[in-house]
Predicted model as a PDB file, atoms N, CA, C, CB and O in Angstrom, pLDDT in the B-factor column:
MODEL        1                                                                  
ATOM      1  N   UNK A   1     -65.500 -75.161 -21.234  1.00 49.00           N  
ATOM      2  CA  UNK A   1     -65.239 -73.547 -21.496  1.00 49.00           C  
ATOM      3  C   UNK A   1     -66.096 -72.785 -20.227  1.00 49.00           C  
ATOM      4  CB  UNK A   1     -65.936 -72.981 -23.253  1.00 49.00           C  
ATOM      5  O   UNK A   1     -67.234 -72.398 -20.492  1.00 49.00           O  
ATOM      6  N   UNK A   2     -65.596 -72.583 -18.953  1.00 68.00           N  
ATOM      7  CA  UNK A   2     -66.037 -72.083 -18.109  1.00 68.00           C  
ATOM      8  C   UNK A   2     -65.875 -70.469 -18.077  1.00 68.00           C  
ATOM      9  CB  UNK A   2     -65.590 -72.761 -17.184  1.00 68.00           C  
ATOM     10  O   UNK A   2     -66.779 -69.748 -17.656  1.00 68.00           O  
ATOM     11  N   UNK A   3     -64.570 -69.941 -18.588  1.00 93.00           N  
ATOM     12  CA  UNK A   3     -64.207 -68.506 -18.757  1.00 93.00           C  
ATOM     13  C   UNK A   3     -65.015 -67.658 -19.389  1.00 93.00           C  
ATOM     14  CB  UNK A   3     -63.120 -68.363 -19.367  1.00 93.00           C  
ATOM     15  O   UNK A   3     -65.048 -67.667 -20.619  1.00 93.00           O  
ATOM     16  N   UNK A   4     -65.814 -66.768 -18.634  1.00 94.00           N  
ATOM     17  CA  UNK A   4     -67.024 -65.859 -19.371  1.00 94.00           C  
ATOM     18  C   UNK A   4     -66.573 -65.314 -20.552  1.00 94.00           C  
ATOM     19  CB  UNK A   4     -67.563 -64.610 -18.529  1.00 94.00           C  
ATOM     20  O   UNK A   4     -67.209 -65.264 -21.604  1.00 94.00           O  
ATOM     21  N   UNK A   5     -65.235 -64.826 -20.312  1.00 96.00           N  
ATOM     22  CA  UNK A   5     -64.574 -63.984 -21.497  1.00 96.00           C  
ATOM     23  C   UNK A   5     -64.648 -64.736 -22.658  1.00 96.00           C  
ATOM     24  CB  UNK A   5     -63.070 -63.598 -21.288  1.00 96.00           C  
ATOM     25  O   UNK A   5     -65.037 -64.156 -23.672  1.00 96.00           O  
ATOM     26  N   UNK A   6     -64.266 -66.258 -22.735  1.00 95.00           N  
ATOM     27  CA  UNK A   6     -64.080 -66.944 -23.808  1.00 95.00           C  
ATOM     28  C   UNK A   6     -65.589 -67.251 -24.158  1.00 95.00           C  
ATOM     29  CB  UNK A   6     -63.106 -68.149 -23.591  1.00 95.00           C  
ATOM     30  O   UNK A   6     -65.914 -67.409 -25.335  1.00 95.00           O  
ATOM     31  N   UNK A   7     -66.403 -67.325 -23.251  1.00 96.00           N  
ATOM     32  CA  UNK A   7     -67.644 -67.912 -23.801  1.00 96.00           C  
ATOM     33  C   UNK A   7     -68.231 -66.594 -24.191  1.00 96.00           C  
ATOM     34  CB  UNK A   7     -68.587 -68.864 -22.749  1.00 96.00           C  
ATOM     35  O   UNK A   7     -69.170 -66.702 -24.979  1.00 96.00           O  
ATOM     36  N   UNK A   8     -67.902 -65.335 -23.824  1.00 97.00           N  
ATOM     37  CA  UNK A   8     -68.857 -64.180 -24.491  1.00 97.00           C  
ATOM     38  C   UNK A   8     -68.049 -63.892 -25.911  1.00 97.00           C  
ATOM     39  CB  UNK A   8     -68.991 -62.575 -23.398  1.00 97.00           C  
ATOM     40  O   UNK A   8     -68.673 -63.659 -26.946  1.00 97.00           O  
ATOM     41  N   UNK A   9     -66.858 -63.923 -25.870  1.00 97.00           N  
ATOM     42  CA  UNK A   9     -66.050 -64.050 -27.208  1.00 97.00           C  
ATOM     43  C   UNK A   9     -66.658 -64.727 -28.117  1.00 97.00           C  
ATOM     44  CB  UNK A   9     -64.802 -64.658 -27.112  1.00 97.00           C  
ATOM     45  O   UNK A   9     -66.884 -64.069 -29.132  1.00 97.00           O  
ATOM     46  N   UNK A  10     -67.037 -65.889 -28.136  1.00 96.00           N  
ATOM     47  CA  UNK A  10     -67.371 -67.201 -28.915  1.00 96.00           C  
ATOM     48  C   UNK A  10     -68.958 -66.920 -29.297  1.00 96.00           C  
ATOM     49  CB  UNK A  10     -67.123 -68.746 -27.883  1.00 96.00           C  
ATOM     50  O   UNK A  10     -69.502 -67.338 -30.319  1.00 96.00           O  
ATOM     51  N   UNK A  11     -69.512 -66.218 -28.387  1.00 97.00           N  
ATOM     52  CA  UNK A  11     -70.997 -65.698 -28.480  1.00 97.00           C  
ATOM     53  C   UNK A  11     -71.178 -64.839 -29.745  1.00 97.00           C  
ATOM     54  CB  UNK A  11     -71.406 -64.784 -27.160  1.00 97.00           C  
ATOM     55  O   UNK A  11     -71.949 -64.847 -30.704  1.00 97.00           O  
ATOM     56  N   UNK A  12     -69.801 -63.855 -29.204  1.00 98.00           N  
ATOM     57  CA  UNK A  12     -70.078 -62.287 -30.490  1.00 98.00           C  
ATOM     58  C   UNK A  12     -69.523 -62.790 -31.395  1.00 98.00           C  
ATOM     59  CB  UNK A  12     -69.331 -60.563 -30.305  1.00 98.00           C  
ATOM     60  O   UNK A  12     -69.810 -62.023 -32.315  1.00 98.00           O  
ATOM     61  N   UNK A  13     -68.586 -63.968 -32.025  1.00 98.00           N  
ATOM     62  CA  UNK A  13     -68.242 -64.581 -32.897  1.00 98.00           C  
ATOM     63  C   UNK A  13     -68.926 -64.879 -33.807  1.00 98.00           C  
ATOM     64  CB  UNK A  13     -67.851 -65.299 -32.596  1.00 98.00           C  
ATOM     65  O   UNK A  13     -68.825 -64.432 -34.949  1.00 98.00           O  
ATOM     66  N   UNK A  14     -70.031 -65.997 -33.256  1.00 97.00           N  
ATOM     67  CA  UNK A  14     -71.033 -66.561 -33.949  1.00 97.00           C  
ATOM     68  C   UNK A  14     -72.132 -65.683 -34.329  1.00 97.00           C  
ATOM     69  CB  UNK A  14     -71.486 -67.578 -33.264  1.00 97.00           C  
ATOM     70  O   UNK A  14     -72.742 -65.943 -35.366  1.00 97.00           O  
ATOM     71  N   UNK A  15     -72.433 -64.767 -33.684  1.00 98.00           N  
ATOM     72  CA  UNK A  15     -73.413 -63.527 -34.043  1.00 98.00           C  
ATOM     73  C   UNK A  15     -72.823 -63.041 -35.240  1.00 98.00           C  
ATOM     74  CB  UNK A  15     -73.525 -62.277 -32.895  1.00 98.00           C  
ATOM     75  O   UNK A  15     -73.267 -63.330 -36.351  1.00 98.00           O  
ATOM     76  N   UNK A  16     -71.755 -62.253 -35.035  1.00 98.00           N  
ATOM     77  CA  UNK A  16     -71.356 -61.511 -35.928  1.00 98.00           C  
ATOM     78  C   UNK A  16     -71.123 -62.397 -37.227  1.00 98.00           C  
ATOM     79  CB  UNK A  16     -70.232 -60.791 -35.426  1.00 98.00           C  
ATOM     80  O   UNK A  16     -71.872 -62.045 -38.138  1.00 98.00           O  
ATOM     81  N   UNK A  17     -70.205 -63.551 -37.583  1.00 98.00           N  
ATOM     82  CA  UNK A  17     -70.222 -64.164 -38.655  1.00 98.00           C  
ATOM     83  C   UNK A  17     -71.679 -64.896 -38.910  1.00 98.00           C  
ATOM     84  CB  UNK A  17     -69.078 -65.026 -38.614  1.00 98.00           C  
ATOM     85  O   UNK A  17     -71.724 -65.173 -40.108  1.00 98.00           O  
ATOM     86  N   UNK A  18     -72.688 -65.245 -38.354  1.00 98.00           N  
ATOM     87  CA  UNK A  18     -73.675 -65.491 -39.072  1.00 98.00           C  
ATOM     88  C   UNK A  18     -74.579 -64.105 -39.759  1.00 98.00           C  
ATOM     89  CB  UNK A  18     -74.425 -66.364 -38.182  1.00 98.00           C  
ATOM     90  O   UNK A  18     -75.374 -64.087 -40.699  1.00 98.00           O  
ATOM     91  N   UNK A  19     -74.102 -63.034 -38.895  1.00 97.00           N  
ATOM     92  CA  UNK A  19     -74.887 -61.922 -39.961  1.00 97.00           C  
ATOM     93  C   UNK A  19     -74.027 -61.496 -41.316  1.00 97.00           C  
ATOM     94  CB  UNK A  19     -75.183 -60.366 -39.081  1.00 97.00           C  
ATOM     95  O   UNK A  19     -74.451 -60.715 -42.168  1.00 97.00           O  
ATOM     96  N   UNK A  20     -72.814 -62.120 -41.348  1.00 97.00           N  
ATOM     97  CA  UNK A  20     -72.050 -61.630 -42.566  1.00 97.00           C  
ATOM     98  C   UNK A  20     -71.072 -60.689 -42.243  1.00 97.00           C  
ATOM     99  CB  UNK A  20     -72.904 -61.024 -43.572  1.00 97.00           C  
ATOM    100  O   UNK A  20     -70.531 -60.051 -43.146  1.00 97.00           O  
ATOM    101  N   UNK A  21     -70.803 -60.535 -41.182  1.00 98.00           N  
ATOM    102  CA  UNK A  21     -70.039 -58.998 -40.649  1.00 98.00           C  
ATOM    103  C   UNK A  21     -68.562 -59.316 -40.493  1.00 98.00           C  
ATOM    104  CB  UNK A  21     -70.642 -58.341 -38.966  1.00 98.00           C  
ATOM    105  O   UNK A  21     -68.329 -60.206 -39.675  1.00 98.00           O  
ATOM    106  N   UNK A  22     -67.586 -58.812 -41.066  1.00 98.00           N  
ATOM    107  CA  UNK A  22     -66.368 -58.755 -40.566  1.00 98.00           C  
ATOM    108  C   UNK A  22     -65.761 -58.314 -39.222  1.00 98.00           C  
ATOM    109  CB  UNK A  22     -65.921 -58.186 -41.301  1.00 98.00           C  
ATOM    110  O   UNK A  22     -66.544 -57.708 -38.491  1.00 98.00           O  
ATOM    111  N   UNK A  23     -64.777 -58.462 -38.859  1.00 98.00           N  
ATOM    112  CA  UNK A  23     -64.245 -57.928 -37.520  1.00 98.00           C  
ATOM    113  C   UNK A  23     -64.223 -56.393 -37.847  1.00 98.00           C  
ATOM    114  CB  UNK A  23     -62.654 -58.572 -37.052  1.00 98.00           C  
ATOM    115  O   UNK A  23     -64.781 -55.548 -37.147  1.00 98.00           O  
ATOM    116  N   UNK A  24     -63.547 -56.143 -38.939  1.00 98.00           N  
ATOM    117  CA  UNK A  24     -63.436 -54.681 -39.115  1.00 98.00           C  
ATOM    118  C   UNK A  24     -64.615 -53.841 -39.597  1.00 98.00           C  
ATOM    119  CB  UNK A  24     -62.411 -54.457 -40.013  1.00 98.00           C  
ATOM    120  O   UNK A  24     -64.666 -52.618 -39.470  1.00 98.00           O  
ATOM    121  N   UNK A  25     -65.436 -54.497 -40.086  1.00 98.00           N  
ATOM    122  CA  UNK A  25     -66.914 -53.955 -40.020  1.00 98.00           C  
ATOM    123  C   UNK A  25     -67.371 -53.645 -38.627  1.00 98.00           C  
ATOM    124  CB  UNK A  25     -67.936 -54.997 -40.613  1.00 98.00           C  
ATOM    125  O   UNK A  25     -67.632 -52.491 -38.287  1.00 98.00           O  
ATOM    126  N   UNK A  26     -67.473 -54.726 -37.776  1.00 98.00           N  
ATOM    127  CA  UNK A  26     -68.249 -54.394 -36.532  1.00 98.00           C  
ATOM    128  C   UNK A  26     -67.216 -53.427 -35.834  1.00 98.00           C  
ATOM    129  CB  UNK A  26     -68.683 -55.794 -35.565  1.00 98.00           C  
ATOM    130  O   UNK A  26     -67.628 -52.432 -35.239  1.00 98.00           O  
ATOM    131  N   UNK A  27     -65.832 -53.731 -35.912  1.00 98.00           N  
ATOM    132  CA  UNK A  27     -65.182 -52.667 -35.384  1.00 98.00           C  
ATOM    133  C   UNK A  27     -65.644 -51.142 -35.653  1.00 98.00           C  
ATOM    134  CB  UNK A  27     -63.928 -52.847 -35.803  1.00 98.00           C  
ATOM    135  O   UNK A  27     -65.967 -50.322 -34.793  1.00 98.00           O  
ATOM    136  N   UNK A  28     -65.599 -50.965 -37.006  1.00 98.00           N  
ATOM    137  CA  UNK A  28     -65.999 -49.831 -37.366  1.00 98.00           C  
ATOM    138  C   UNK A  28     -67.332 -49.161 -36.850  1.00 98.00           C  
ATOM    139  CB  UNK A  28     -65.987 -49.950 -38.572  1.00 98.00           C  
ATOM    140  O   UNK A  28     -67.379 -48.005 -36.428  1.00 98.00           O  
ATOM    141  N   UNK A  29     -68.280 -49.914 -36.923  1.00 98.00           N  
ATOM    142  CA  UNK A  29     -69.677 -49.706 -36.328  1.00 98.00           C  
ATOM    143  C   UNK A  29     -69.536 -49.236 -34.821  1.00 98.00           C  
ATOM    144  CB  UNK A  29     -70.567 -51.117 -36.405  1.00 98.00           C  
ATOM    145  O   UNK A  29     -70.058 -48.201 -34.408  1.00 98.00           O  
ATOM    146  N   UNK A  30     -68.910 -49.948 -34.173  1.00 98.00           N  
ATOM    147  CA  UNK A  30     -68.965 -49.796 -32.765  1.00 98.00           C  
ATOM    148  C   UNK A  30     -67.871 -48.797 -32.303  1.00 98.00           C  
ATOM    149  CB  UNK A  30     -68.808 -51.162 -32.088  1.00 98.00           C  
ATOM    150  O   UNK A  30     -67.700 -48.562 -31.106  1.00 98.00           O  
ATOM    151  N   UNK A  31     -67.174 -48.247 -33.233  1.00 98.00           N  
ATOM    152  CA  UNK A  31     -66.093 -47.264 -32.900  1.00 98.00           C  
ATOM    153  C   UNK A  31     -64.794 -48.020 -32.193  1.00 98.00           C  
ATOM    154  CB  UNK A  31     -66.733 -46.103 -31.873  1.00 98.00           C  
ATOM    155  O   UNK A  31     -63.991 -47.599 -31.360  1.00 98.00           O  
ATOM    156  N   UNK A  32     -64.862 -48.795 -32.594  1.00 98.00           N  
ATOM    157  CA  UNK A  32     -63.694 -49.948 -31.649  1.00 98.00           C  
ATOM    158  C   UNK A  32     -62.734 -49.910 -32.938  1.00 98.00           C  
ATOM    159  CB  UNK A  32     -64.394 -52.030 -31.085  1.00 98.00           C  
ATOM    160  O   UNK A  32     -62.909 -49.411 -34.050  1.00 98.00           O  
ATOM    161  N   UNK A  33     -61.497 -50.725 -32.302  1.00 97.00           N  
ATOM    162  CA  UNK A  33     -60.383 -51.109 -33.279  1.00 97.00           C  
ATOM    163  C   UNK A  33     -60.531 -52.153 -33.649  1.00 97.00           C  
ATOM    164  CB  UNK A  33     -59.159 -51.086 -32.924  1.00 97.00           C  
ATOM    165  O   UNK A  33     -61.131 -52.780 -32.776  1.00 97.00           O  
ATOM    166  N   UNK A  34     -60.210 -53.076 -34.939  1.00 97.00           N  
ATOM    167  CA  UNK A  34     -60.302 -54.419 -35.456  1.00 97.00           C  
ATOM    168  C   UNK A  34     -59.385 -55.251 -34.330  1.00 97.00           C  
ATOM    169  CB  UNK A  34     -59.719 -54.516 -37.120  1.00 97.00           C  
ATOM    170  O   UNK A  34     -59.931 -56.216 -33.796  1.00 97.00           O  
ATOM    171  N   UNK A  35     -58.456 -55.025 -34.072  1.00 98.00           N  
ATOM    172  CA  UNK A  35     -57.415 -55.664 -33.235  1.00 98.00           C  
ATOM    173  C   UNK A  35     -58.386 -56.103 -31.640  1.00 98.00           C  
ATOM    174  CB  UNK A  35     -55.918 -54.350 -32.995  1.00 98.00           C  
ATOM    175  O   UNK A  35     -58.356 -57.215 -31.113  1.00 98.00           O  
ATOM    176  N   UNK A  36     -59.032 -55.129 -31.229  1.00 98.00           N  
ATOM    177  CA  UNK A  36     -59.652 -55.212 -30.155  1.00 98.00           C  
ATOM    178  C   UNK A  36     -60.684 -56.228 -30.185  1.00 98.00           C  
ATOM    179  CB  UNK A  36     -60.083 -54.055 -29.847  1.00 98.00           C  
ATOM    180  O   UNK A  36     -60.687 -57.187 -29.413  1.00 98.00           O  
ATOM    181  N   UNK A  37     -61.545 -56.022 -31.059  1.00 98.00           N  
ATOM    182  CA  UNK A  37     -62.950 -56.954 -31.539  1.00 98.00           C  
ATOM    183  C   UNK A  37     -62.056 -58.539 -31.627  1.00 98.00           C  
ATOM    184  CB  UNK A  37     -63.835 -56.303 -33.547  1.00 98.00           C  
ATOM    185  O   UNK A  37     -62.487 -59.526 -31.031  1.00 98.00           O  
ATOM    186  N   UNK A  38     -60.749 -58.577 -32.476  1.00 98.00           N  
ATOM    187  CA  UNK A  38     -60.190 -60.277 -32.220  1.00 98.00           C  
ATOM    188  C   UNK A  38     -59.838 -60.183 -31.150  1.00 98.00           C  
ATOM    189  CB  UNK A  38     -58.988 -60.997 -33.032  1.00 98.00           C  
ATOM    190  O   UNK A  38     -59.719 -61.357 -30.800  1.00 98.00           O  
ATOM    191  N   UNK A  39     -59.516 -59.445 -30.167  1.00 98.00           N  
ATOM    192  CA  UNK A  39     -58.783 -60.132 -28.714  1.00 98.00           C  
ATOM    193  C   UNK A  39     -60.050 -60.252 -28.047  1.00 98.00           C  
ATOM    194  CB  UNK A  39     -57.515 -59.099 -27.691  1.00 98.00           C  
ATOM    195  O   UNK A  39     -59.992 -61.242 -27.318  1.00 98.00           O  
ATOM    196  N   UNK A  40     -61.238 -59.652 -27.965  1.00 98.00           N  
ATOM    197  CA  UNK A  40     -62.529 -59.915 -27.547  1.00 98.00           C  
ATOM    198  C   UNK A  40     -63.210 -61.442 -27.951  1.00 98.00           C  
ATOM    199  CB  UNK A  40     -63.327 -58.770 -28.136  1.00 98.00           C  
ATOM    200  O   UNK A  40     -63.790 -62.201 -27.175  1.00 98.00           O  
ATOM    201  N   UNK A  41     -63.001 -61.608 -29.150  1.00 98.00           N  
ATOM    202  CA  UNK A  41     -63.553 -62.453 -29.780  1.00 98.00           C  
ATOM    203  C   UNK A  41     -62.448 -64.065 -29.268  1.00 98.00           C  
ATOM    204  CB  UNK A  41     -63.620 -61.820 -31.479  1.00 98.00           C  
ATOM    205  O   UNK A  41     -62.810 -65.240 -29.212  1.00 98.00           O  
ATOM    206  N   UNK A  42     -61.079 -63.455 -28.975  1.00 97.00           N  
ATOM    207  CA  UNK A  42     -60.668 -64.825 -28.070  1.00 97.00           C  
ATOM    208  C   UNK A  42     -60.586 -64.942 -26.823  1.00 97.00           C  
ATOM    209  CB  UNK A  42     -59.545 -65.284 -28.267  1.00 97.00           C  
ATOM    210  O   UNK A  42     -59.797 -65.773 -26.375  1.00 97.00           O  
ATOM    211  N   UNK A  43     -61.311 -64.210 -26.011  1.00 95.00           N  
ATOM    212  CA  UNK A  43     -61.601 -64.292 -24.646  1.00 95.00           C  
ATOM    213  C   UNK A  43     -60.375 -63.641 -24.013  1.00 95.00           C  
ATOM    214  CB  UNK A  43     -61.880 -65.772 -24.161  1.00 95.00           C  
ATOM    215  O   UNK A  43     -60.066 -63.995 -22.875  1.00 95.00           O  
ATOM    216  N   UNK A  44     -59.619 -62.681 -24.676  1.00 95.00           N  
ATOM    217  CA  UNK A  44     -58.433 -61.746 -24.187  1.00 95.00           C  
ATOM    218  C   UNK A  44     -58.801 -60.852 -23.325  1.00 95.00           C  
ATOM    219  CB  UNK A  44     -57.775 -60.998 -25.195  1.00 95.00           C  
ATOM    220  O   UNK A  44     -58.068 -60.444 -22.424  1.00 95.00           O  
ATOM    221  N   UNK A  45     -59.927 -60.485 -23.521  1.00 94.00           N  
ATOM    222  CA  UNK A  45     -60.336 -58.889 -23.047  1.00 94.00           C  
ATOM    223  C   UNK A  45     -61.255 -59.358 -22.269  1.00 94.00           C  
ATOM    224  CB  UNK A  45     -60.926 -57.660 -24.165  1.00 94.00           C  
ATOM    225  O   UNK A  45     -61.769 -60.468 -22.406  1.00 94.00           O  
ATOM    226  N   UNK A  46     -61.615 -58.268 -21.103  1.00 94.00           N  
ATOM    227  CA  UNK A  46     -62.588 -58.354 -20.138  1.00 94.00           C  
ATOM    228  C   UNK A  46     -63.204 -56.844 -20.176  1.00 94.00           C  
ATOM    229  CB  UNK A  46     -61.960 -58.851 -18.682  1.00 94.00           C  
ATOM    230  O   UNK A  46     -62.847 -55.800 -19.630  1.00 94.00           O  
ATOM    231  N   UNK A  47     -64.365 -57.199 -21.120  1.00 96.00           N  
ATOM    232  CA  UNK A  47     -65.093 -55.869 -21.673  1.00 96.00           C  
ATOM    233  C   UNK A  47     -65.780 -55.386 -20.525  1.00 96.00           C  
ATOM    234  CB  UNK A  47     -66.181 -56.082 -22.936  1.00 96.00           C  
ATOM    235  O   UNK A  47     -65.998 -55.942 -19.448  1.00 96.00           O  
ATOM    236  N   UNK A  48     -66.062 -54.326 -20.915  1.00 97.00           N  
ATOM    237  CA  UNK A  48     -67.180 -53.247 -20.217  1.00 97.00           C  
ATOM    238  C   UNK A  48     -68.432 -53.168 -20.374  1.00 97.00           C  
ATOM    239  CB  UNK A  48     -67.007 -52.064 -20.471  1.00 97.00           C  
ATOM    240  O   UNK A  48     -68.818 -53.254 -21.540  1.00 97.00           O  
ATOM    241  N   UNK A  49     -69.303 -53.013 -19.471  1.00 97.00           N  
ATOM    242  CA  UNK A  49     -70.633 -52.560 -19.980  1.00 97.00           C  
ATOM    243  C   UNK A  49     -70.963 -51.843 -21.154  1.00 97.00           C  
ATOM    244  CB  UNK A  49     -71.112 -51.878 -19.165  1.00 97.00           C  
ATOM    245  O   UNK A  49     -71.870 -52.048 -21.960  1.00 97.00           O  
ATOM    246  N   UNK A  50     -70.139 -51.024 -21.128  1.00 98.00           N  
ATOM    247  CA  UNK A  50     -70.349 -49.764 -22.109  1.00 98.00           C  
ATOM    248  C   UNK A  50     -69.887 -50.570 -23.619  1.00 98.00           C  
ATOM    249  CB  UNK A  50     -69.147 -48.163 -21.608  1.00 98.00           C  
ATOM    250  O   UNK A  50     -70.696 -50.446 -24.539  1.00 98.00           O  
ATOM    251  N   UNK A  51     -68.905 -51.200 -23.829  1.00 98.00           N  
ATOM    252  CA  UNK A  51     -68.408 -52.080 -24.519  1.00 98.00           C  
ATOM    253  C   UNK A  51     -69.438 -52.920 -25.260  1.00 98.00           C  
ATOM    254  CB  UNK A  51     -67.611 -52.753 -23.740  1.00 98.00           C  
ATOM    255  O   UNK A  51     -69.695 -52.775 -26.455  1.00 98.00           O  
ATOM    256  N   UNK A  52     -70.032 -53.852 -24.415  1.00 98.00           N  
ATOM    257  CA  UNK A  52     -71.314 -54.772 -24.602  1.00 98.00           C  
ATOM    258  C   UNK A  52     -72.632 -53.606 -25.405  1.00 98.00           C  
ATOM    259  CB  UNK A  52     -71.887 -55.469 -22.696  1.00 98.00           C  
ATOM    260  O   UNK A  52     -73.451 -53.797 -26.304  1.00 98.00           O  
ATOM    261  N   UNK A  53     -72.415 -52.826 -24.848  1.00 98.00           N  
ATOM    262  CA  UNK A  53     -73.758 -51.701 -25.282  1.00 98.00           C  
ATOM    263  C   UNK A  53     -73.338 -51.608 -26.955  1.00 98.00           C  
ATOM    264  CB  UNK A  53     -73.676 -49.697 -24.276  1.00 98.00           C  
ATOM    265  O   UNK A  53     -74.018 -51.977 -27.913  1.00 98.00           O  
ATOM    266  N   UNK A  54     -72.075 -51.028 -26.954  1.00 98.00           N  
ATOM    267  CA  UNK A  54     -71.692 -50.336 -28.130  1.00 98.00           C  
ATOM    268  C   UNK A  54     -71.688 -51.852 -29.589  1.00 98.00           C  
ATOM    269  CB  UNK A  54     -69.850 -49.445 -27.670  1.00 98.00           C  
ATOM    270  O   UNK A  54     -72.108 -51.754 -30.742  1.00 98.00           O  
ATOM    271  N   UNK A  55     -71.177 -52.846 -29.038  1.00 98.00           N  
ATOM    272  CA  UNK A  55     -71.170 -54.190 -29.817  1.00 98.00           C  
ATOM    273  C   UNK A  55     -72.795 -54.571 -30.181  1.00 98.00           C  
ATOM    274  CB  UNK A  55     -70.399 -55.487 -28.789  1.00 98.00           C  
ATOM    275  O   UNK A  55     -73.182 -54.841 -31.317  1.00 98.00           O  
ATOM    276  N   UNK A  56     -73.633 -54.533 -28.999  1.00 98.00           N  
ATOM    277  CA  UNK A  56     -75.092 -54.962 -29.343  1.00 98.00           C  
ATOM    278  C   UNK A  56     -75.956 -53.780 -30.255  1.00 98.00           C  
ATOM    279  CB  UNK A  56     -75.918 -55.242 -27.824  1.00 98.00           C  
ATOM    280  O   UNK A  56     -76.726 -54.162 -31.136  1.00 98.00           O  
ATOM    281  N   UNK A  57     -75.766 -52.334 -29.975  1.00 98.00           N  
ATOM    282  CA  UNK A  57     -76.132 -51.561 -31.070  1.00 98.00           C  
ATOM    283  C   UNK A  57     -75.517 -51.920 -32.484  1.00 98.00           C  
ATOM    284  CB  UNK A  57     -75.806 -50.233 -30.727  1.00 98.00           C  
ATOM    285  O   UNK A  57     -76.299 -52.103 -33.416  1.00 98.00           O  
ATOM    286  N   UNK A  58     -74.438 -52.007 -32.646  1.00 98.00           N  
ATOM    287  CA  UNK A  58     -73.597 -52.259 -33.907  1.00 98.00           C  
ATOM    288  C   UNK A  58     -74.267 -53.658 -34.455  1.00 98.00           C  
ATOM    289  CB  UNK A  58     -71.810 -52.407 -33.543  1.00 98.00           C  
ATOM    290  O   UNK A  58     -74.433 -53.802 -35.666  1.00 98.00           O  
ATOM    291  N   UNK A  59     -74.626 -54.629 -33.570  1.00 98.00           N  
ATOM    292  CA  UNK A  59     -75.253 -55.725 -34.370  1.00 98.00           C  
ATOM    293  C   UNK A  59     -76.663 -55.610 -34.282  1.00 98.00           C  
ATOM    294  CB  UNK A  59     -74.844 -57.098 -33.929  1.00 98.00           C  
ATOM    295  O   UNK A  59     -77.359 -56.609 -34.462  1.00 98.00           O  
ATOM    296  N   UNK A  60     -77.286 -54.240 -33.965  1.00 97.00           N  
ATOM    297  CA  UNK A  60     -78.928 -54.198 -33.753  1.00 97.00           C  
ATOM    298  C   UNK A  60     -79.513 -55.450 -33.233  1.00 97.00           C  
ATOM    299  CB  UNK A  60     -79.712 -53.923 -35.126  1.00 97.00           C  
ATOM    300  O   UNK A  60     -80.310 -56.196 -33.802  1.00 97.00           O  
ATOM    301  N   UNK A  61     -79.004 -55.556 -32.091  1.00 97.00           N  
ATOM    302  CA  UNK A  61     -79.678 -56.660 -31.270  1.00 97.00           C  
ATOM    303  C   UNK A  61     -79.791 -55.936 -29.493  1.00 97.00           C  
ATOM    304  CB  UNK A  61     -78.509 -58.322 -31.407  1.00 97.00           C  
ATOM    305  O   UNK A  61     -79.125 -55.003 -29.045  1.00 97.00           O  
ATOM    306  N   UNK A  62     -80.618 -56.566 -28.943  1.00 98.00           N  
ATOM    307  CA  UNK A  62     -80.006 -56.253 -27.190  1.00 98.00           C  
ATOM    308  C   UNK A  62     -79.286 -56.979 -26.884  1.00 98.00           C  
ATOM    309  CB  UNK A  62     -80.845 -56.309 -25.969  1.00 98.00           C  
ATOM    310  O   UNK A  62     -79.204 -58.133 -27.306  1.00 98.00           O  
ATOM    311  N   UNK A  63     -78.366 -56.273 -25.799  1.00 97.00           N  
ATOM    312  CA  UNK A  63     -77.307 -56.721 -25.130  1.00 97.00           C  
ATOM    313  C   UNK A  63     -77.389 -58.218 -24.272  1.00 97.00           C  
ATOM    314  CB  UNK A  63     -77.021 -55.604 -24.270  1.00 97.00           C  
ATOM    315  O   UNK A  63     -76.485 -58.908 -23.801  1.00 97.00           O  
ATOM    316  N   UNK A  64     -78.692 -58.377 -24.286  1.00 96.00           N  
ATOM    317  CA  UNK A  64     -78.746 -59.981 -23.586  1.00 96.00           C  
ATOM    318  C   UNK A  64     -78.620 -60.888 -24.773  1.00 96.00           C  
ATOM    319  CB  UNK A  64     -80.324 -60.416 -22.694  1.00 96.00           C  
ATOM    320  O   UNK A  64     -78.638 -62.111 -24.633  1.00 96.00           O  
ATOM    321  N   UNK A  65     -78.546 -60.548 -25.454  1.00 96.00           N  
ATOM    322  CA  UNK A  65     -78.052 -61.739 -27.044  1.00 96.00           C  
ATOM    323  C   UNK A  65     -77.025 -61.814 -26.729  1.00 96.00           C  
ATOM    324  CB  UNK A  65     -78.040 -61.333 -28.808  1.00 96.00           C  
ATOM    325  O   UNK A  65     -76.717 -62.991 -26.544  1.00 96.00           O  
ATOM    326  N   UNK A  66     -76.163 -61.063 -26.528  1.00 96.00           N  
ATOM    327  CA  UNK A  66     -74.320 -61.289 -26.719  1.00 96.00           C  
ATOM    328  C   UNK A  66     -73.980 -62.289 -25.126  1.00 96.00           C  
ATOM    329  CB  UNK A  66     -73.136 -59.129 -26.659  1.00 96.00           C  
ATOM    330  O   UNK A  66     -72.931 -62.931 -25.147  1.00 96.00           O  
ATOM    331  N   UNK A  67     -74.821 -62.383 -23.879  1.00 94.00           N  
ATOM    332  CA  UNK A  67     -74.675 -62.831 -22.964  1.00 94.00           C  
ATOM    333  C   UNK A  67     -74.802 -64.349 -23.325  1.00 94.00           C  
ATOM    334  CB  UNK A  67     -75.427 -62.227 -22.085  1.00 94.00           C  
ATOM    335  O   UNK A  67     -75.828 -64.868 -23.767  1.00 94.00           O  
ATOM    336  N   UNK A  68     -73.601 -64.998 -23.073  1.00 90.00           N  
ATOM    337  CA  UNK A  68     -73.691 -66.508 -23.661  1.00 90.00           C  
ATOM    338  C   UNK A  68     -74.248 -67.407 -22.171  1.00 90.00           C  
ATOM    339  CB  UNK A  68     -71.822 -67.148 -24.360  1.00 90.00           C  
ATOM    340  O   UNK A  68     -74.149 -66.855 -21.075  1.00 90.00           O  
ATOM    341  N   UNK A  69     -74.714 -68.551 -22.276  1.00 83.00           N  
ATOM    342  CA  UNK A  69     -75.580 -69.413 -21.309  1.00 83.00           C  
ATOM    343  C   UNK A  69     -74.317 -69.871 -20.610  1.00 83.00           C  
ATOM    344  CB  UNK A  69     -76.663 -70.720 -22.003  1.00 83.00           C  
ATOM    345  O   UNK A  69     -74.385 -70.650 -19.659  1.00 83.00           O  
TER     346      UNK A  69                                                      
ENDMDL                                                                          
END                                                                             
């Protein structure tokens, strides 16, 4: 899995699920649409830094934690 979008989406999904947060709840917290979160998690979206920041704040973690290895 070398595609950064797929790896980022997987990282987001793992963190979100570990916190027991639904895609809908994360979308609400971040001011995004649920289908957008779903497409990010599937690696279909090339997210902006602004979106990464919104997601990180919504999950109450630093942006770096969303970055895959």
